[in-house]
TORVEX-690633 format. One line per field, with one value per residue: y, z, x negated of N, C-alpha, C in turn; residue number from 1. Coordinates in nm, 4 decimals. Atoms other than C-alpha are relative to their C-alpha. Example, Ala and Ser with C-alpha at 12.3 -4.5 7.8 and 13.67 -1.06 7.14 Angstrom:
<nuzas>
n_Y <- -0.1190;-0.1190
n_Z <- 0.0000;-0.0060
n_X <- -0.0890;0.0820
ca_Y <- -0.4500;-0.1060
ca_Z <- 0.7800;0.7140
ca_X <- -1.2300;-1.3670
c_Y <- 0.1200;0.1090
c_Z <- 0.0000;0.0730
c_X <- -0.0900;0.0770
pos <- 1;2
</nuzas>
This chain:
<nuzas>
n_Y <- 0.1212;0.1274;0.0006;-0.0268;0.0716;0.0691;-0.0789;0.0300;0.1083;-0.0020;-0.0233;0.0619;0.1623;-0.0516;-0.0921;-0.1629;-0.0544;-0.0513;-0.1476;0.0151;-0.0182;-0.1466;-0.0105;-0.1098;-0.1694;-0.0283;-0.0857;0.0038;-0.0524;0.0230;-0.0906;-0.1404;-0.0755;-0.0673;-0.1040;-0.1365;0.0343;-0.0809;-0.1118;-0.0894;0.0226;-0.1846;-0.1489;-0.0384;0.0180;-0.1319;-0.0979;-0.0102;-0.0310;-0.1697;-0.0700;-0.0031;-0.1012;-0.1969;-0.0380;-0.0192;-0.1376;-0.1359;0.0394;-0.1214;-0.1826;-0.0156;-0.0564;-0.1314;-0.1472;-0.0228;-0.0544;-0.1789;-0.1095;-0.0083;-0.0640;-0.1822;-0.0462;-0.0013;-0.1236;-0.0642;0.0308;-0.0226;-0.1753;-0.0889;0.0347;-0.1365;-0.1253;-0.0281;-0.0063;-0.1437;-0.1114;0.0022;-0.1251;-0.1418;-0.0719;-0.0212;-0.1554;-0.0768;0.0217;-0.1396;-0.1557;-0.0837;-0.0648;-0.0812;-0.1137;-0.1376;-0.0711;-0.1073;-0.0484;-0.0138;-0.0984;-0.1496;-0.0509;0.0044;-0.0768;-0.0697;0.0211;0.0290;0.0249;0.0540;0.1429;0.1046;0.0657;0.0061;0.0893;0.0652;0.1789;0.1351;-0.0301;0.0851;0.1345;0.0699;0.0111;0.0626;0.1271;-0.0234;0.0850;0.1421;0.1843;0.0644;0.0539;0.1461;0.0811;-0.0122;0.1169;0.1080;0.0063;0.0160;0.0850;0.1035;0.0111;0.0783;0.1358;0.1029;0.0291;0.0639;0.1109;0.0690;0.0731;0.1928;0.1296;0.0233;0.0013;0.1091;0.0338;-0.0090;0.0580;0.0916;-0.0061;0.0941;0.1059;0.0693;0.0133;0.0898;0.1509;0.0586;0.0313;0.1952;0.1225;-0.0118;0.1163;0.1117;-0.0057;-0.0218;0.0859;0.1991;0.0505;-0.0017;0.1601;0.0938;-0.0413;0.0906;0.1736;0.0489;0.1089;0.0603;0.0673;-0.0032;0.0563;0.1456;0.1591;0.0497;-0.0032
n_Z <- -0.0819;0.0787;0.2136;0.0022;-0.0695;0.0830;0.0630;-0.1073;0.0670;0.0943;-0.0315;-0.0352;0.0855;0.1793;0.1094;-0.0253;-0.0259;0.0808;-0.0357;-0.0687;0.0637;-0.0317;0.0686;0.0876;-0.0921;-0.0150;0.1026;0.1213;0.0908;0.0118;-0.0931;0.0946;0.1284;-0.0190;-0.0422;0.1586;0.0610;-0.0410;-0.0002;0.1160;-0.0102;-0.0623;0.0634;0.1205;-0.0681;-0.0044;0.1563;0.0333;-0.1486;-0.0568;0.1718;0.0491;-0.0263;0.0354;0.0921;-0.0061;-0.0316;0.0942;0.0401;-0.0759;-0.0267;0.1316;-0.0298;-0.0758;0.0614;0.1291;-0.0849;-0.0983;0.1373;0.0567;-0.0817;0.0351;0.0981;-0.0208;-0.0683;0.0717;0.0506;-0.0602;-0.0659;0.0486;0.0013;-0.0933;0.0530;0.0884;-0.0055;-0.0862;0.1250;0.1002;-0.0547;0.0434;0.1431;-0.0006;-0.0496;0.0794;0.1082;0.0100;0.0063;0.1477;0.0114;-0.0905;0.0105;0.1810;-0.0136;-0.0988;0.0572;0.1184;-0.0731;-0.0237;0.1440;0.0052;-0.0826;0.0220;0.0710;-0.0886;0.0133;-0.1341;-0.0502;-0.0627;0.1362;0.2366;0.0023;-0.0412;-0.1063;0.0385;0.0032;-0.1132;0.0002;0.0290;-0.0055;-0.1060;0.0674;0.1020;-0.0895;-0.0537;0.1012;0.0051;-0.1742;0.0147;0.1088;-0.0687;-0.1422;0.0676;0.0971;-0.1055;-0.0307;0.0833;0.0051;-0.1122;0.0293;0.0221;-0.0563;-0.1034;0.0392;-0.0191;-0.1176;-0.0317;0.1367;-0.0990;-0.1791;0.0229;0.0591;-0.1650;-0.0348;0.1164;-0.0149;-0.1490;-0.0191;0.1252;-0.0462;-0.1147;0.1360;0.0351;-0.0871;-0.1182;0.0803;-0.0058;-0.1076;-0.0240;0.1435;-0.1168;-0.0659;0.0559;0.0700;-0.1147;-0.0493;0.1442;-0.0142;-0.1309;0.0575;0.1082;-0.0794;-0.0639;0.0321;0.0429;-0.1413;-0.0017;0.0898;-0.0722;-0.1043
n_X <- 0.1334;-0.0095;0.0228;0.1703;0.0679;0.0368;0.1268;0.1552;0.0166;0.0211;0.1278;0.0681;0.0182;0.1191;-0.1405;-0.0150;-0.0926;-0.1182;-0.0656;-0.1318;-0.0721;-0.1238;-0.1542;-0.0307;-0.0511;-0.1390;-0.0429;0.0627;-0.0764;-0.1878;-0.0997;0.0350;-0.1339;-0.1082;-0.0293;0.0201;-0.1416;-0.0652;-0.0214;-0.0113;-0.1405;-0.0168;0.0147;-0.0996;-0.1007;-0.0207;-0.0016;-0.1010;-0.0828;0.0334;0.0082;-0.1414;-0.0263;0.0215;-0.0625;-0.1301;0.0220;0.1058;-0.1057;-0.0590;0.0553;-0.0637;-0.2231;-0.0547;0.0070;-0.0653;-0.0944;0.0153;-0.0453;-0.1417;-0.0312;-0.0185;-0.0055;-0.1263;-0.0255;0.0317;-0.1024;-0.0653;0.0045;-0.0224;-0.1461;0.0035;0.0562;-0.1067;-0.0909;-0.0075;0.0436;-0.1863;-0.1090;0.0537;-0.0291;-0.1640;0.0273;0.0962;-0.1435;-0.1714;0.0388;0.0848;-0.1594;-0.0452;0.0919;-0.0484;-0.1595;0.0148;0.0282;-0.0813;-0.0892;0.0594;0.0036;-0.1593;-0.0335;0.0629;-0.0501;-0.1369;-0.0966;-0.0687;0.0472;-0.0791;-0.0663;0.0659;0.1291;0.0525;-0.0346;0.0374;0.1359;0.0640;-0.0148;0.1042;0.1078;-0.0267;-0.0054;0.1604;0.0901;-0.0231;0.0623;0.1266;0.0055;-0.0489;0.1314;0.1054;-0.0044;0.0328;0.1369;0.0674;-0.0149;0.0647;0.1213;0.0418;-0.0135;0.1121;0.0864;-0.0116;-0.0054;0.1165;0.0380;-0.0281;0.1086;0.1375;-0.0518;0.0074;0.1267;-0.0156;-0.0906;0.0277;0.1542;0.0881;-0.0650;0.1212;0.1190;-0.0432;-0.0376;0.1172;0.0940;-0.0623;-0.0101;0.1626;0.0283;-0.0863;0.0963;0.1754;-0.0498;-0.0664;0.1358;0.1436;-0.0620;0.0522;0.1722;0.0925;-0.1242;0.0928;0.1129;0.0281;-0.0553;0.1306;0.0252;-0.1354;0.0349;0.1229;0.0118
ca_Y <- -7.6943;-7.9715;-7.8229;-7.6749;-7.9898;-8.1635;-7.9156;-7.9759;-8.3446;-8.3409;-8.0683;-8.3457;-8.6877;-8.4276;-8.2807;-7.9335;-7.7223;-7.6744;-7.2663;-7.1932;-7.1061;-6.7300;-6.7237;-6.5687;-6.1554;-6.1214;-6.0439;-6.0192;-5.9092;-6.0157;-5.8086;-5.5043;-5.4927;-5.5182;-5.2362;-5.0185;-5.1529;-5.0614;-4.7463;-4.5988;-4.7574;-4.4578;-4.2368;-4.2830;-4.3718;-4.0409;-3.8542;-3.9755;-3.8834;-3.5025;-3.4903;-3.4920;-3.2622;-2.9616;-3.0307;-3.0032;-2.6809;-2.5023;-2.5939;-2.4291;-2.1172;-2.0810;-2.0845;-1.8437;-1.6006;-1.6402;-1.5998;-1.3220;-1.1260;-1.2647;-1.1183;-0.7450;-0.7550;-0.8638;-0.5474;-0.3466;-0.4242;-0.3930;-0.0022;0.0810;-0.0476;0.2346;0.5009;0.4441;0.4606;0.7971;0.9618;0.8477;1.0866;1.3482;1.4037;1.3829;1.6747;1.8489;1.7958;1.9727;2.2518;2.2956;2.3392;2.5109;2.7846;2.8388;2.8321;3.0823;3.2515;3.1766;3.4070;3.6552;3.7155;3.7485;3.9331;4.1701;4.1436;4.2210;3.9452;3.7553;3.3839;3.2499;3.1150;3.0872;3.0361;3.0889;2.7951;2.5935;2.6878;2.6097;2.2317;2.1951;2.2473;2.0125;1.7451;1.8166;1.7621;1.4484;1.2435;1.3368;1.2384;0.9303;0.7943;0.9284;0.6808;0.4245;0.4519;0.4666;0.1736;-0.0591;0.0255;-0.0867;-0.3819;-0.4920;-0.4090;-0.6020;-0.8821;-0.8731;-0.8725;-1.2180;-1.3140;-1.2896;-1.3486;-1.7106;-1.7605;-1.7109;-1.9501;-2.2297;-2.1599;-2.2667;-2.5295;-2.6667;-2.6158;-2.7790;-3.0838;-3.0936;-3.0320;-3.3674;-3.5485;-3.4653;-3.5509;-3.8440;-3.9046;-3.8726;-4.0790;-4.4118;-4.3892;-4.3625;-4.6775;-4.8653;-4.7660;-4.9901;-5.2955;-5.3344;-5.3760;-5.5553;-5.7511;-5.7995;-5.8928;-6.1926;-6.3057;-6.3020;-6.4757
ca_Z <- 2.3481;2.1402;1.7685;1.9504;2.1424;1.8283;1.6210;1.8686;1.8288;1.4413;1.5054;1.6676;1.4365;1.1344;1.0492;0.9471;1.1709;0.9935;0.9939;1.1864;0.9501;0.9470;0.9168;0.6340;0.7328;0.8333;0.5420;0.2596;-0.0727;-0.1366;0.1438;0.0504;-0.3090;-0.0727;0.0957;-0.2219;-0.3098;-0.0269;0.0076;-0.3637;-0.3182;-0.0752;-0.2524;-0.5371;-0.2771;-0.1642;-0.5318;-0.6024;-0.2712;-0.2307;-0.6544;-0.6774;-0.3934;-0.5304;-0.8733;-0.6752;-0.4686;-0.7908;-0.9453;-0.6863;-0.6150;-1.0031;-0.9538;-0.6770;-0.9217;-1.1825;-0.9245;-0.7589;-1.1182;-1.1986;-0.8981;-0.9399;-1.3066;-1.1427;-0.8655;-1.1655;-1.4112;-1.1646;-0.9896;-1.3764;-1.4025;-1.0954;-1.2770;-1.5907;-1.4484;-1.2156;-1.5943;-1.7213;-1.4274;-1.4854;-1.8370;-1.7332;-1.5148;-1.7661;-2.0464;-1.8219;-1.7124;-2.1037;-2.1042;-1.8343;-1.9471;-2.3265;-2.2000;-1.9654;-2.2541;-2.5412;-2.2588;-2.2427;-2.6136;-2.6577;-2.3563;-2.4620;-2.8095;-2.5853;-2.7082;-2.5129;-2.3120;-2.2628;-2.6616;-3.0585;-3.0492;-2.7859;-2.5996;-2.8936;-2.8916;-2.5569;-2.5418;-2.8466;-2.6881;-2.3436;-2.6027;-2.7740;-2.3904;-2.3114;-2.6288;-2.5614;-2.1388;-2.2820;-2.4903;-2.2606;-1.9521;-2.2234;-2.3832;-1.9917;-1.8982;-2.1733;-2.1020;-1.7336;-1.7965;-2.0003;-1.7926;-1.5019;-1.7522;-1.7911;-1.4401;-1.3948;-1.6611;-1.4174;-1.1246;-1.2801;-1.4712;-1.0926;-0.9982;-1.2609;-1.1922;-0.8413;-0.8986;-1.1885;-0.9474;-0.6427;-0.9020;-1.0047;-0.6723;-0.5265;-0.8490;-0.8405;-0.5025;-0.4656;-0.8249;-0.5959;-0.3611;-0.5652;-0.7639;-0.4192;-0.3399;-0.6995;-0.6692;-0.3039;-0.4706;-0.7180;-0.4832;-0.2489;-0.5298;-0.6746;-0.3080;-0.2879;-0.6160;-0.4928;-0.2154
ca_X <- -6.0820;-6.0183;-6.0834;-6.4525;-6.5167;-6.4899;-6.7112;-7.0013;-6.9160;-6.9347;-7.2641;-7.4201;-7.3594;-7.5328;-7.1586;-7.1158;-6.8624;-6.5018;-6.4405;-6.1666;-5.9022;-5.7105;-5.3367;-5.2025;-5.1050;-4.7570;-4.5830;-4.7850;-4.6957;-4.3778;-4.2882;-4.4669;-4.2643;-3.9566;-4.0224;-4.1610;-3.7981;-3.6174;-3.7181;-3.6846;-3.3308;-3.3048;-3.4376;-3.1969;-2.9202;-2.9930;-3.0606;-2.7150;-2.5019;-2.6733;-2.6987;-2.3242;-2.2762;-2.4338;-2.3106;-1.9606;-2.0915;-2.2720;-1.8818;-1.7083;-1.9411;-1.8823;-1.4517;-1.4692;-1.6721;-1.4623;-1.1586;-1.2817;-1.3255;-0.9448;-0.8401;-0.9940;-0.8884;-0.5493;-0.5843;-0.6853;-0.3712;-0.1614;-0.2722;-0.2549;0.0997;0.1687;-0.0121;0.1580;0.5077;0.4082;0.2538;0.6457;0.7799;0.5350;0.5767;1.0014;0.9054;0.6933;1.0193;1.2962;1.0414;0.9082;1.3738;1.4371;1.1780;1.2940;1.6930;1.5354;1.3901;1.6424;1.9057;1.6993;1.6662;2.0605;2.0994;1.8354;2.0448;2.3287;2.5178;2.7646;2.6042;2.9251;3.0232;2.8919;2.5446;2.4035;2.5595;2.4907;2.1421;2.1019;2.3175;2.1156;1.7976;1.9079;1.9942;1.6102;1.4688;1.6917;1.5809;1.1855;1.3019;1.4140;1.1171;0.8790;1.0343;1.0502;0.7099;0.6075;0.7857;0.6884;0.3341;0.3453;0.5178;0.2339;-0.0091;0.1877;0.2460;-0.1645;-0.1822;0.0056;-0.2020;-0.5226;-0.3338;-0.2203;-0.5970;-0.6923;-0.4786;-0.5926;-0.9897;-1.0154;-0.7544;-1.0245;-1.3155;-1.1001;-1.0891;-1.4285;-1.5959;-1.4121;-1.4665;-1.8926;-1.8792;-1.7225;-1.8839;-2.2139;-2.0922;-1.9427;-2.3119;-2.5270;-2.2837;-2.3606;-2.7184;-2.7668;-2.4671;-2.7388;-3.0035;-2.8712;-2.7458;-3.1088;-3.1985;-2.9659;-3.1146;-3.4511;-3.3781
c_Y <- -0.0770;0.0150;0.0605;-0.1364;-0.1197;0.0564;-0.0133;-0.1698;-0.0582;0.1042;-0.1665;-0.1181;0.0797;0.0535;0.1096;0.0139;0.0239;0.1463;0.0201;0.1289;0.1028;-0.0281;0.0822;0.1154;-0.0044;0.0680;-0.0356;0.0604;0.0420;0.1146;0.1384;0.0749;-0.0042;0.1480;0.1484;-0.0184;0.1099;0.1345;0.1111;-0.0363;0.0969;0.0506;0.0721;-0.0377;0.1979;0.1332;-0.0006;0.0587;0.2077;-0.0039;0.0436;0.1047;0.1432;0.0245;0.0707;0.1772;0.1034;-0.0034;0.0928;0.1257;0.0512;0.0441;0.0947;0.0971;0.0338;0.0506;0.1143;0.1145;0.0137;0.1096;0.1544;0.0490;0.0164;0.1288;0.0942;0.0539;0.0621;0.1841;0.0705;-0.0127;0.1241;0.0766;0.0112;0.0653;0.1619;0.0949;0.0293;0.1457;0.0278;0.0650;0.0150;0.1520;0.1081;0.0503;0.0957;0.1170;0.0884;0.1132;0.0410;0.1621;0.0205;-0.0150;0.1268;0.1167;0.0576;0.1409;0.1027;0.0598;0.0681;0.1194;0.1172;0.1016;0.0610;-0.0862;-0.1071;-0.1694;-0.0744;-0.1172;0.0547;-0.0604;0.0624;-0.1337;-0.0926;0.0233;-0.0944;-0.1538;-0.0422;-0.0377;-0.1233;-0.1560;-0.0293;-0.1087;-0.1433;-0.0853;0.0242;-0.0640;-0.1533;-0.1003;0.0669;-0.1417;-0.1319;-0.0609;-0.0236;-0.1554;-0.1456;0.0454;-0.0826;-0.1051;-0.0843;-0.0007;-0.0778;-0.1375;-0.0088;-0.0380;-0.1547;-0.0698;-0.0727;-0.0547;-0.2516;-0.0794;-0.0242;-0.1145;-0.1969;-0.0445;-0.0376;-0.1192;-0.0875;-0.0167;-0.0749;-0.2075;-0.0399;0.0085;-0.1630;-0.0758;-0.0115;-0.0559;-0.0881;-0.0526;-0.0802;-0.1441;-0.1596;-0.0370;-0.0251;-0.1397;-0.1469;-0.0459;-0.1353;-0.1269;-0.0135;-0.0534;-0.1083;-0.1247;-0.1565;-0.0856;-0.1529;-0.0670;-0.0709;-0.1123;0.0316
c_Z <- -0.0875;-0.1077;0.0983;0.1067;-0.1506;-0.1318;0.0317;-0.0252;-0.1043;-0.0192;0.0263;-0.0370;-0.1446;-0.0263;-0.0101;0.0538;-0.0951;0.0485;0.0212;-0.1673;0.0129;-0.0224;-0.0304;0.0511;-0.0044;-0.1496;-0.1474;-0.1384;-0.0385;0.1299;-0.0157;-0.0954;0.0995;0.0503;-0.0193;0.0006;0.0701;0.0452;-0.1300;-0.0467;0.0783;-0.0492;-0.0949;0.0420;0.0037;-0.0890;-0.0366;0.0364;-0.0940;-0.1579;-0.0052;0.1014;-0.0277;-0.1123;0.0377;0.0542;-0.1095;-0.0690;0.0698;0.0325;-0.1597;-0.0644;0.0614;-0.0760;-0.0936;0.0816;0.0250;-0.1605;-0.0577;0.0483;0.0216;-0.1578;0.0340;0.0634;-0.1131;-0.1300;0.0879;0.0913;-0.1491;-0.0749;0.0876;-0.0602;-0.1228;0.0320;0.0734;-0.1676;-0.0530;0.0138;-0.0399;-0.1123;-0.0096;0.0307;-0.0876;-0.1075;0.0854;0.0231;-0.0853;-0.0073;0.0515;-0.0518;-0.1325;-0.0110;0.0403;-0.1439;-0.1057;0.0661;-0.0141;-0.0935;-0.0243;0.1033;-0.0176;-0.1531;0.0269;-0.0790;0.1481;-0.0032;0.0197;-0.1464;-0.0970;0.0820;0.0827;0.0997;-0.0555;-0.0250;0.0856;0.0110;-0.0938;0.0908;0.1242;-0.0935;-0.0052;0.1594;0.0495;-0.0573;0.0090;0.1758;0.0030;-0.0417;0.0810;0.1168;-0.1225;0.0162;0.1889;0.1089;-0.0774;0.0441;0.1043;-0.0049;-0.0812;0.0367;0.1363;-0.0628;-0.0589;0.0747;0.0418;-0.0306;0.1022;0.0920;-0.0483;-0.0694;0.1189;0.0158;-0.0429;0.0501;0.0962;-0.0082;-0.0815;0.1389;0.1525;-0.0452;-0.0479;0.1404;0.0740;-0.0545;0.0106;0.1417;0.0709;-0.1086;0.0447;0.0383;-0.0176;-0.0852;0.0766;-0.0018;-0.0358;0.0469;0.1545;-0.0448;-0.0380;0.0497;0.0749;-0.0925;-0.0955;0.1361;-0.0273;-0.0943;-0.0026;0.1246;0.1007
c_X <- -0.0231;-0.0814;-0.1900;-0.0457;-0.0358;-0.1285;-0.1303;0.0186;0.0033;-0.1664;-0.1196;0.0082;-0.0680;0.1620;0.0215;0.1692;0.1082;-0.0182;0.0595;0.0644;0.1009;0.0770;0.0358;0.0317;0.1385;0.0614;0.0043;0.0129;0.0894;0.0804;-0.0020;0.0948;0.1384;0.0645;-0.0241;0.1639;0.1205;0.0204;0.0462;0.1347;0.1195;-0.0151;0.1137;0.1001;0.0310;0.0202;0.1616;0.1646;-0.0216;-0.0009;0.1553;0.0783;-0.0248;-0.0005;0.1656;-0.0292;-0.0478;0.2115;0.0497;-0.0317;0.0653;0.1730;-0.0235;-0.0629;0.0682;0.1283;-0.0249;0.0236;0.1364;0.0619;-0.0287;0.0593;0.2214;0.0638;0.0178;0.1351;0.0997;0.0064;0.0435;0.1821;0.1163;0.0281;0.0933;0.1774;-0.0456;-0.0657;0.1342;0.0219;-0.0570;0.0790;0.1607;-0.0085;0.0067;0.1221;0.0703;-0.0922;-0.0306;0.2278;0.0696;-0.0587;0.0567;0.1814;-0.0239;-0.0022;0.0817;0.0879;-0.0330;-0.0058;0.0872;0.0093;-0.0745;0.0357;0.1228;0.1515;0.0658;-0.0052;0.0881;0.0889;-0.0727;-0.1208;-0.0749;0.0466;0.0095;-0.1225;-0.0158;0.0182;-0.0588;-0.1713;-0.0003;-0.0076;-0.1377;-0.1072;0.0661;-0.0340;-0.1375;-0.0071;0.0067;-0.1282;-0.1118;-0.0051;-0.0010;-0.1058;-0.0653;0.0116;-0.0451;-0.1432;-0.0155;0.0923;-0.1093;-0.1044;0.0182;0.0161;-0.1966;-0.0755;0.0642;-0.0215;-0.1041;0.0932;0.0297;-0.1613;-0.0603;-0.0197;-0.0659;-0.1769;-0.0295;0.0677;-0.1476;-0.0995;0.0358;-0.0396;-0.1517;-0.0962;0.0252;-0.0300;-0.1664;-0.0020;-0.0001;-0.0288;-0.1537;-0.0076;-0.0414;-0.1918;-0.0727;0.0395;-0.0637;-0.1361;-0.0032;0.1117;-0.0463;-0.0989;0.0010;0.0722;-0.1661;-0.0727;0.0179;-0.0824;-0.1472;-0.0509;-0.1128
pos <- 1;2;3;4;5;6;7;8;9;10;11;12;13;14;15;16;17;18;19;20;21;22;23;24;25;26;27;28;29;30;31;32;33;34;35;36;37;38;39;40;41;42;43;44;45;46;47;48;49;50;51;52;53;54;55;56;57;58;59;60;61;62;63;64;65;66;67;68;69;70;71;72;73;74;75;76;77;78;79;80;81;82;83;84;85;86;87;88;89;90;91;92;93;94;95;96;97;98;99;100;101;102;103;104;105;106;107;108;109;110;111;112;113;114;115;116;117;118;119;120;121;122;123;124;125;126;127;128;129;130;131;132;133;134;135;136;137;138;139;140;141;142;143;144;145;146;147;148;149;150;151;152;153;154;155;156;157;158;159;160;161;162;163;164;165;166;167;168;169;170;171;172;173;174;175;176;177;178;179;180;181;182;183;184;185;186;187;188;189;190;191;192;193;194;195;196;197;198;199
</nuzas>
């Protein structure tokens, strides 16, 4: 009210009235820059954090995929080991069957010629046939055992590899996730330091 009275007095004296001055808008350019900087900082922190989480998740997903493949390989080789043992047993059975058929045929042949089967050539030949069958049986069993052992070792190798892959995946996941959090914290700390430096 006093300003209006003074203006009227100045007009009556011939002096121009003073134009009312507008107060500066709250904030101003400096405040706007601070707001923009804050938004950029938050965006950068989010990118650091979620980027780390995404990398960790990707590493763990890849590790799980590789581990599943290793588990399947280990299972396959384990089954192959069992199949080798069964195949060896079947081979052994076939050898014994062939031996019995051979001895039977030898006895029939000697009997047809009127030879005594209790001594001499018939007994020696039967003993030789049994010995040969025993050697073949031993070789077949050894081969089956060695092949099965090789398959079991391969299965164990894949099992160990699976464990290593999962362990590496967990470590990479943790490192990437915490790395993203640390980077986000560093970004926030730098922003606070810059803000304090500007006053």
